[in-house]
C-alpha positions in Angstrom: 37.7 -164.0 93.0 38.5 -160.5 92.8 40.3 -158.3 95.4 40.5 -154.4 95.8 43.6 -152.8 96.1 44.9 -149.2 96.3 48.2 -147.8 95.3 49.7 -144.5 94.0 50.0 -143.8 90.2 53.9 -143.2 89.1 55.1 -141.7 86.2 58.8 -142.2 85.4 60.8 -140.2 82.8 62.4 -143.7 81.6 63.5 -147.3 83.0 67.1 -148.3 82.5 67.1 -151.6 80.7 68.8 -153.0 77.8 66.0 -155.2 76.9 63.1 -152.4 77.1 62.3 -149.2 75.7 63.9 -146.0 77.5 60.8 -143.9 77.2 58.3 -142.7 79.6 56.6 -145.4 81.8 53.3 -145.2 84.0 53.2 -147.9 86.7 51.2 -148.4 89.8 53.3 -150.3 92.4 52.2 -153.4 94.6 53.4 -154.6 97.6 56.1 -157.4 97.6 54.3 -159.4 100.1 51.4 -159.7 97.7 53.9 -160.9 94.8 55.7 -163.3 97.3 52.5 -164.7 98.3 51.2 -165.8 95.0 54.6 -166.8 94.0 54.9 -169.2 96.8 51.4 -170.5 96.0 52.6 -171.0 92.4 56.0 -172.8 93.3 54.1 -175.2 95.6 51.4 -175.9 93.1 54.0 -176.7 90.2 56.2 -178.8 92.7 53.3 -181.0 93.6 52.1 -181.4 89.9 55.6 -182.2 88.5 57.2 -183.7 91.6 60.3 -181.3 91.2 60.9 -178.0 92.4 60.1 -175.3 90.2 62.0 -172.3 89.9 59.9 -169.0 89.7 62.1 -166.3 89.8 61.0 -162.9 91.1 60.3 -160.0 88.6 63.4 -157.8 88.0 61.2 -154.9 89.0 59.4 -154.1 92.0 55.8 -155.6 92.0 53.6 -153.3 90.0 50.7 -152.8 87.2 52.2 -151.4 84.0 49.9 -148.8 82.5 52.4 -147.4 80.0 55.6 -149.5 79.0 57.8 -147.2 77.6 57.4 -148.2 73.9 55.4 -145.6 72.9 56.2 -141.9 72.7 53.8 -139.4 74.0 52.7 -136.8 71.2 54.2 -133.3 71.6 50.1 -132.2 71.6 49.9 -134.5 74.8 53.1 -133.7 76.7 51.1 -131.2 79.0 49.3 -134.1 80.2 52.6 -135.9 81.2 52.2 -136.4 85.0 48.8 -134.9 85.3 47.9 -138.0 87.9 51.3 -138.5 89.3 51.1 -139.9 93.0 47.2 -139.9 92.6 45.6 -142.8 94.5 44.0 -145.3 92.4 41.9 -148.6 93.2 41.7 -151.5 90.9 40.9 -155.2 91.2 42.9 -157.9 90.6 42.0 -161.8 90.3 43.6 -164.5 92.4 43.6 -166.6 89.0 47.5 -167.1 87.9 47.6 -166.7 84.4 50.6 -167.8 82.1 52.0 -166.0 79.1 54.9 -167.4 77.7 57.3 -167.8 80.6 55.4 -165.1 82.8 52.8 -165.8 85.4 50.6 -163.0 86.4 47.3 -162.0 88.2 44.9 -160.1 85.8 43.8 -156.7 86.8 40.6 -154.7 86.0 40.7 -150.9 85.9 38.9 -148.7 83.6 40.9 -145.6 85.0 44.0 -147.0 83.7 42.7 -146.9 80.2 41.3 -143.4 80.7 44.9 -142.3 81.3 46.2 -144.1 78.2 43.2 -142.4 76.1 43.9 -139.0 77.5 47.7 -139.3 76.4 46.3 -140.5 72.9 47.1 -144.3 73.1 45.1 -147.4 72.6 43.1 -149.2 75.4 44.6 -152.5 76.8 41.9 -155.2 77.4 43.7 -156.6 80.3 46.4 -155.1 82.7 48.4 -157.7 85.0 50.6 -157.8 88.0 53.6 -160.1 87.2 54.3 -162.7 89.7 57.3 -164.1 88.4 59.3 -165.8 85.4 59.8 -169.5 85.1 63.2 -170.7 84.4 
């Protein structure tokens, strides 16, 4: 099942992190209540299956969809487009089907507009965006 969600596009100059690149990011924030709801469902399901309490840790960052993850430079020709859509409202769809990749759990997101922004900045499209629910420890 898919649900519609509205939020604002946020451009950041860099994200302070030892593990991630400190180049510009573009994110779309998601309410913490949504993240906590799905993390609780997931923890309950894992506990019921394995008969032991699972530890699904919240994401280090506020819930969000990542449009640009700080690993790519924006070419000088495209710099004038940076922050073009900053704080614009966007609507996207997310699925309630929790997915796991490596140790992370997420909800798949569909939004052609995210790829439009990436292409405009000279970046490749992404097949599927996601909302990270948490990480297994």
